[in-house]
C-alpha positions, 0 to 999 in steps of 0.5 A, a space after each residue: 500500500 503506497 502513501 502518496 503524501 510521503 512520495 510527494 514529499 520525497 520527490 520534492 526533497 530530491 528536486 530541491 537537492 538537485 537544484 542546489 547541486 547544479 548551482 554549485 557546478 563551476 563554469 567550464 574553463 574557456 579555451 585559449 584565445 584564437 590569434 589572427 593568422 595575419 599578425 606577424 611577430 615584431 622584429 628585434 631592434 638593431 644593435 647600437 652602433 659601436 662608439 667612435 674611438 676617443 681622440 688621441 691625447 695630445 699636449 702643448 708646448 710654450 717657448 719663452 724668451 727673456 733677453 737682457 743686456 745692452 744693444 738687444 734686438 727687437 725680435 727673435 725667431 723660434 722654430 719647432 721640429 725644424 718647421 717654419 720659424 715664428 717671429 716674436 718679441 725678444 722678450 715674448 713667448 709662443 705656444 704650439 698646441 695638439 702636439 704628439 707626446 714625446 720629444 720635440 726640437 726647439 731652436 732659437 735663431 736670428 740672434 745678433 752677434 752680440 747676443 747668446 742664449 744660456 743653455 742648449 740651443 737647439 734643445 730637446 723638450 719632452 711634451 706630456 699628454 694633456 699637459 702644457 710644457 714650458 721651456 725658456 731661453 735666457 738671452 744675454 746681449 753684450 755691447 755691440 763691439 768688433 775688432 781690428 786685426 793688424 798684421 805687419 811683415 817686412 822683407 829686404 836686406 836692410 830692414 827697419 830695425 826700430 820698427 813702426 807705429 800702428 795708428 787706429 782712429 775712429 769716432 772718439 778713438 785714437 790708438 797708437 802702438 809701436 811694433 817691431 818689423 813683424 807684428 801681429 796685434 788686435 784692437 778689440 772692443 771697438 764700437 761699430 763704425 768707420 776707422 782709419 788704420 795707418 802704418 807710420 815711422 817707416 824708414 826712407 829706405 823702405 816702402 809700404 806695398 799697396 798703401 800705408 793706410 786703410 779705411 775700414 768698417 767695424 761691424 758687430 761681433 766681426 773682425 776686420 783684417 788689415 795687412 801691411 807689407 814693408 819692403 826695404 832695400 839699399 
């Protein structure tokens, strides 16, 4: 014998339980996203170009000139590594840039005869990388003087026994020196300018070949040569 009331209650309970189970079932996982067949992968970026090499490290050289004394020149010349000379004041300087490190030859030139540098000229100077190297020429100038060299020779049987007199005359200068029949003498420290050189006290039995006087010009730092040749006879 069935009990309809109980059966209906059981069915209602099962239906309610089934609905609760269905509400707890998780959603099905979605599949992988589809990609379009027209999309291409991005190309890798090109590498950066190599950095340029650094410029060579060079140095510079300053050459100075300090001149003192008397009769100094207005300017002098300085050259580097036998190149073109740079003209600069007699107390001045010049700088060369972008020089390779190492030895460089510096030369001072166009100095008058009465001026001379102290130390080596030309000289080797070592240039350092990324530095300014300094070298200094110290120049001293003495008075601009010259000299006259006189040579006297005598020939013949009856030579002048008492010798001769050499005279040198110029502006503010009057020099007289007694010499023998043969003489070799120098008149130093003469200012530049014209001079007259004579041979005097020659015996009448003797003749001076060519001439017994010469007009000469003395220049700075130079020697003027004068020669007298005396010929004696009976």
